[in-house]
Phi, psi and omega in degrees: 000324179298321180295322178294317179297321179294319179297325179296328179282318189267333186208057186299324186270012172281141177303317181299324178294316180297320177295317179297318177298313181300313180295317180298314180294323180296319179294331179275353180088012180264081188293316181302311177300323181294318179299315180298321180294319180292321176295321178296323180299317181282340170292317180290324182218094184302340179261019180288101186297318182296321178299313178297323179300309184290326175297317178298318179297315180296318178297316182296324185268343187239035167119353184227068186297323181292313176297321180297316180297320179294317179295325183290350175286334186293315185304317180292327178290325181277328183211107185294345181279347180270112186247353182298326179298319178295318178302314181292325178296324176302311180296317181299318181298321179293317180293332179271004176078014180265076191288328177296317178292323175304309182297321180295314181289328177297320176299319176298319180297317180297326183276350184286130176292139176090355176271120185288154177301319183294321180298310180293322183295320183297316180292323179292322176295319180300312183292322175301321177294318181298320185262003177076025181265078183289333178295319177294321178301319180292325177295318178296319178299319178298322178297319178295318181294331180280346181294139182290320184285148176233067180280170177299322181293319177297320179299317178296316179298322178295318176302315180294318179299320178293323179292321181285316187267353185280178178289154184299330183265008178269103186266354189304302184294323178296321180294320179298318178293320184298327179298334183260351191295331181291336185271331186228122184300322181300319180295323177297321177296314182300310185289326178294325178294317179295316181297321179296319178296327180276004178085009182266064190292318179297319177296321178297319179296323179295321179295318178297321178299320177299321183293338179296339178295332180273220188248025181295123174231005191288086189264301189289308189279352178238293186300317183277334187252343182301121189292346182269002184260014184302312180288324181300325182292347180268355185280151170299135180103336180296316182302321180294317179296314180299317180297319180295318179292325177297319178297318178298316182298315179297323183295334180301327187257009178291000000 
């Protein structure tokens, strides 16, 4: 953070400084300043792939999924080494119910150099969980188990795969993920989705509530559109969570 502050004093109008400010603010949970910094970066350099990437991510997660998906096409066109935009587009297509496009983009993601097995596996496992395709989840899990490397990321993906593809009364993998859910919003999302599929709607809502302590703003494309949350949305307390996330989402664009 000190290095970012120094850059703001010495070279505020450099694209690199604006990107550093945006990323730093995003990590701290200060979404409006981060959005302004990323927009400033693309004003300074219209071909700044990283700037377009983060604007697309923020739009997709904070209320404008269609605009976000369109913006996320730019980073890969500008810099083929940036693959996060493609990853997010895969997830967006599934949440928006465009399954043919999801499958097409998933194939592109699998074929992309530099995309880790664990990264691709988690998104495929999530969608398999959403649509109730436990056989596909088990195939992905088998692929993970056959991988030679046992990195932390592979381990997390395996835990999630066991939770998605396992028996309803097998709480082991879900419990392991739940222990970490308070620290990382993505893990809270994963475990709440599994719990919702298993009929544990009140528990899923509690996990989402824990994630609110962090920087979760993912309102339209996840909380409102995730297909496994239909029953959860009827529970007492859901409206309060949704309203809080809507306020966060609106604040991004102030």
